[in-house]
C-alpha positions in Angstrom: 100.0 -78.9 159.7 98.1 -75.7 158.9 95.1 -75.6 156.5 94.0 -72.3 155.0 91.1 -71.3 152.9 91.4 -68.4 150.5 88.7 -66.6 148.4 90.3 -65.7 145.1 89.5 -62.4 143.3 89.2 -61.8 139.6 89.3 -65.5 138.5 86.8 -68.3 137.9 87.8 -70.4 140.9 85.8 -69.6 144.1 88.0 -71.1 146.8 91.5 -72.3 147.3 92.3 -74.7 150.2 95.9 -75.3 151.1 97.6 -77.6 153.6 101.1 -76.5 154.7 103.6 -78.1 157.1 105.3 -76.0 159.7 108.3 -75.6 157.5 106.1 -74.2 154.6 106.1 -77.4 152.5 102.8 -77.7 150.5 101.0 -81.0 151.2 97.7 -80.4 149.4 96.0 -77.8 147.2 92.3 -77.9 146.2 90.6 -75.4 143.9 86.9 -75.1 144.0 85.7 -73.9 140.5 88.0 -72.7 137.7 89.3 -74.7 134.7 89.4 -78.3 136.2 92.4 -79.5 134.1 94.5 -76.4 134.8 93.7 -76.2 138.5 94.2 -79.9 139.0 97.6 -79.8 137.2 98.8 -76.8 139.2 97.8 -78.6 142.5 99.8 -81.7 141.5 102.8 -79.7 140.5 103.1 -77.7 143.7 102.7 -80.5 146.2 106.0 -81.1 148.0 107.4 -77.7 147.1 108.3 -74.9 149.5 105.6 -72.2 149.6 108.2 -69.5 149.0 109.3 -71.2 145.7 105.8 -71.5 144.5 105.2 -67.8 145.2 108.4 -66.8 143.3 107.3 -68.9 140.3 103.6 -68.2 140.0 103.1 -64.6 141.3 102.2 -62.2 138.5 100.9 -64.9 136.1 97.9 -63.6 134.1 95.1 -65.3 132.3 94.1 -63.8 128.9 93.3 -60.2 129.5 92.8 -60.5 133.2 95.5 -59.0 135.5 95.5 -62.2 137.6 95.0 -66.0 137.2 94.4 -69.0 139.4 98.2 -69.6 139.8 98.7 -65.9 140.7 95.8 -66.3 143.2 97.5 -69.4 144.7 100.7 -67.4 145.1 98.7 -64.6 146.9 97.0 -67.2 149.1 100.4 -68.6 150.1 101.7 -65.1 150.8 98.8 -64.5 153.1 99.4 -67.9 154.9 103.0 -67.0 155.6 
């Protein structure tokens, strides 16, 4: 099991912590800051998924007029972990 910490840029959340198995299965995601309901929901949805599938689904998601979002930052964190 590998745990990474990622500092998101351009969003309300301040930290994303991710636990991944050796075969890239997400076991846990915790956001610090951000919209609690949204980040909690995202975290629950991605547990058990392969990191590559989450990247494919979430990368490029925007929030309002921002060019990124918490889901996009999660995808970037996963990319950096792989």
